[in-house]
C-alpha positions in Angstrom: 85.3 113.8 163.2 86.9 110.8 161.5 90.6 110.5 161.1 90.9 110.8 157.3 94.1 108.9 156.8 95.5 107.6 153.5 94.9 103.9 152.9 96.3 101.5 150.4 93.1 100.4 148.7 92.6 100.2 144.9 89.9 102.4 143.5 87.4 100.3 141.5 87.0 103.2 139.1 90.5 104.4 138.2 92.8 101.9 139.9 94.6 104.4 142.0 95.9 103.0 145.3 95.5 106.0 147.6 92.1 106.5 149.2 90.8 108.1 152.4 88.1 106.8 154.7 85.2 109.3 155.0 82.9 107.1 157.1 83.3 103.9 159.2 80.6 101.8 160.7 81.0 98.7 162.8 78.4 96.0 162.9 79.5 94.1 166.1 76.9 91.4 166.0 78.1 90.5 162.5 81.8 91.2 163.1 81.8 93.4 160.0 83.2 96.9 159.5 81.9 99.1 156.7 84.1 101.8 155.3 83.1 104.5 152.9 86.2 105.6 150.9 87.1 108.3 148.5 89.8 108.0 145.8 92.4 110.7 146.1 92.8 110.8 142.3 89.3 110.7 140.8 87.4 111.6 144.0 84.8 108.9 143.4 83.4 107.2 146.5 83.0 103.5 147.1 82.3 101.1 150.0 84.4 98.3 151.4 83.5 95.7 154.0 86.0 94.1 156.4 85.3 90.8 158.1 87.6 89.2 160.6 89.2 86.1 159.1 87.9 83.0 160.9 89.8 80.0 162.1 89.7 77.3 159.4 87.1 74.7 160.2 86.9 71.3 158.5 83.7 69.4 158.1 83.7 65.6 158.4 81.0 64.4 156.1 79.0 61.2 156.4 81.0 59.5 153.7 84.2 60.1 155.6 85.6 62.9 153.4 86.4 66.3 154.8 85.9 69.7 153.3 86.5 73.3 154.5 83.5 74.8 156.3 81.6 77.1 154.1 79.4 79.9 155.5 78.0 80.2 152.0 77.0 76.6 151.8 75.3 76.9 155.2 73.5 80.0 154.0 72.3 78.3 150.8 70.9 75.3 152.7 69.1 77.7 155.1 67.7 79.7 152.2 66.2 76.6 150.7 64.6 75.7 154.0 63.1 79.2 154.7 61.9 79.8 151.1 58.4 81.2 151.1 58.2 81.4 154.9 57.9 84.5 157.1 61.6 84.2 158.3 63.2 87.6 158.0 66.6 88.3 156.6 67.7 89.4 160.0 66.7 86.1 161.5 68.6 84.2 158.8 71.8 86.2 159.5 71.3 85.7 163.3 71.0 81.9 162.8 74.1 81.7 160.6 76.1 83.9 163.0 75.0 81.8 166.0 75.8 78.5 164.3 79.2 79.7 163.1 80.1 81.1 166.5 79.1 77.8 168.2 81.3 75.9 165.7 84.3 78.3 166.2 84.0 78.1 170.0 84.6 74.4 169.9 88.0 73.1 170.9 88.3 70.9 167.8 88.7 72.4 164.3 87.0 69.4 162.7 83.3 69.2 163.1 80.9 66.5 161.9 78.3 67.5 159.3 75.7 65.8 161.6 76.6 68.3 164.4 76.0 71.2 162.0 72.7 69.7 161.0 71.6 69.4 164.6 72.5 73.0 165.3 70.5 74.1 162.3 67.5 72.0 163.3 67.6 73.4 166.9 67.6 77.0 165.6 64.9 76.4 163.0 62.7 74.7 165.5 62.0 78.0 167.2 61.7 80.0 164.1 59.6 78.2 161.5 58.0 74.7 161.6 57.9 74.6 157.8 61.6 75.5 157.5 62.4 73.0 160.2 60.6 70.2 158.3 62.2 71.1 155.0 65.7 70.9 156.5 64.9 67.8 158.5 63.6 66.0 155.4 67.1 66.3 153.9 69.2 66.1 157.1 67.4 63.1 158.4 67.0 61.6 154.9 63.3 60.9 155.1 62.4 57.8 153.0 58.6 57.9 153.4 55.6 59.9 154.2 55.6 58.1 157.6 59.0 59.7 158.4 57.5 63.1 157.7 54.4 62.4 159.8 56.6 61.2 162.7 58.6 64.4 162.5 55.4 66.5 162.5 54.2 64.7 165.6 57.5 65.4 167.3 57.1 69.1 166.5 53.6 69.1 167.9 54.8 67.5 171.2 57.6 70.0 171.5 55.1 72.9 171.0 52.8 71.4 173.6 55.6 71.1 176.1 56.5 74.7 175.4 52.9 75.9 175.9 52.4 74.0 179.2 
């Protein structure tokens, strides 16, 4: 049985600040806790999600500027790469989590954008050739069809090594 303790959480329906937790689920692979809450005034239920606040990472871009690492920006670029492929949502979440954990486990809190790009390419290589090529075309700044053909040949060689 859950410990139904009072919590300071504003009800989205009536604004009352006392709620009780009626269900809690942890998603360890995603570092997320889902809580089902009930307002002690209007008795309506709602769901909240908790995520551990991460260490601030800064991204050093090619032009020398820095910006705060954005999980959402990483997700958007991956969504573009995997559009119309057979990459499942679970795979996408796993890729994002893996890349983020690798970045957070580094000693330095400043990471080069090129390092993030390499991590993405390494993960996409094993998931979808098409997604890999889409991301590579932007990351490697292809300037001609020959660049694309060269990257396709690289993928073929990698696949052949894997199959040997």
